N, C-alpha and C positions, 0 to 999 in steps of 0.2 A: 530432424526438427520439423514440426508441422508448419506449413506455410500459410495456414488459414488464420489471418490476422483478425477475423471477426469473432473468434472464439472468446467467450467470457470466462475469466478466471473463476475458480470455485471460491477462492479466498484471496484477499489482497493483504500482503504484509507491507507495513509502512515503517519509516524511520525518519529521523531528523527532528529539529526543534519544534516544528508545528504540530507534530503528532501528540504532544503533551496536552493539546487543547481537545477536551472531550467533545465539545460541540462540533468542531471541524471533523473529527473522526466519525461521529454519528451521522453527520450530513453526508460525508463521503460514502459511507455504507448505504445510506438511504438512496443517494443519487445513482450509485453504481448497481444497487440491488444485490450486492454480495457482502459477506462478512469481511470486516477489516480487523486484522490482528496487529496489536501494538506490542512491541517487544519490551522486555524488562530493561534493556539497555537502549535508550532512544537514539543515541548517536552511534549507529552501527558502522559508519564509515571508518571512524578511528579504530573501533574494535576489529573490523575486518582487516585493516592494515596490520594490527597486532597479531591477529590470527595467522595471516600470511607469513609474517616474520617467524612466528612459532613453527609454522609448517616447514619453512626453509631450514630452521635450526633442528628439525627432527622431533619437536615436541608433540606434533600431531602426525598420525599416519597418512591421512589424506583429507580431501575436502569433505568427504562424508562424515568423518569424525568431527570436524569443525561444525558442519551443518547441524549435527545432533545436539550441539550445545545451545542452539537457539531456544529461547523460552518466551512464551506469550504472557504478557502482563495483563492484557485485557482484550476481549473480543467485542467488537461493535457489530451487532446484527441489524440488517435492514428492518425498519419499522414503518417506513412511509408507504402509503397506498400508491399503486401504479399510476392512477389518475393524477395525483399530486406531483409525482415524479415527472410525468410527461408534461404537465403544465409548466413546471419550473424549467425543465430542459428546453421547451419551446421558447420561453422567455429569454433564456441564456442565448440561444441561437439567434433570436431577433436582435439582442443587444450586440452580439458579435457582428452581425450583418450591418448594423448601423455605423459601427466604427471602422469597418474595413475601407481601405482606400485602394482603388484600382485605377 
């Protein structure tokens, strides 16, 4: 495994209830500067547990077979200009700094 934590992912896969919100997913793609893929099944935690049970029962050969079942419902591609992204990020960092207690 690569120890370089500064590497930027090529694509971010998301799940959970909030990913149903198109605005949030587009904003996430814009702020990270990478495509965000939303799966057809939004609550993949429960699906993952079911897949692992199926793996244990022998319904699947291995994790690769399960991974191949993943399907993208929609991809959100970055659209924000770098200057706007940097402006918003600077504002976020400033807000975090104001609420920090040390």
